[in-house]
C-alpha positions, 0 to 999 in steps of 0.5 A: 511507515512500516507494517508487517515487515514492509515499508510503505510510503505515499506515492510520489510524483516521480513514481506516479510518473514512472508508472504512468498513473495518477499521484494517489495511493500507497507505494510498497517500497519494500515488500515483506511479511503480509505485503509480500506476493509471489513473483516479482515484487519490486514495489507496487501501489495499493489503491484500496483495502477491503473495497475502501479507497486508500488515496493517501497513507493517512487514509490507508492507516485509517482503513487498516485500523478498522479491520479486526485482528485476524480478519481476512480481506 
């Protein structure tokens, strides 16, 4: 999925294994725009948004759709 210029995917088993984390969350494959942070940004995992867990890409989309435009989270 692309949002704000970034590419997001479900966290795969292979990536979860390489990060030594459970297979849940959203993987930021190509950080850009609102998903670009200062410093090294070679992929990272989103576990929650606005204090709501995002264990899957579908849940991440649901949470993001509930946030009004221009609201800071």
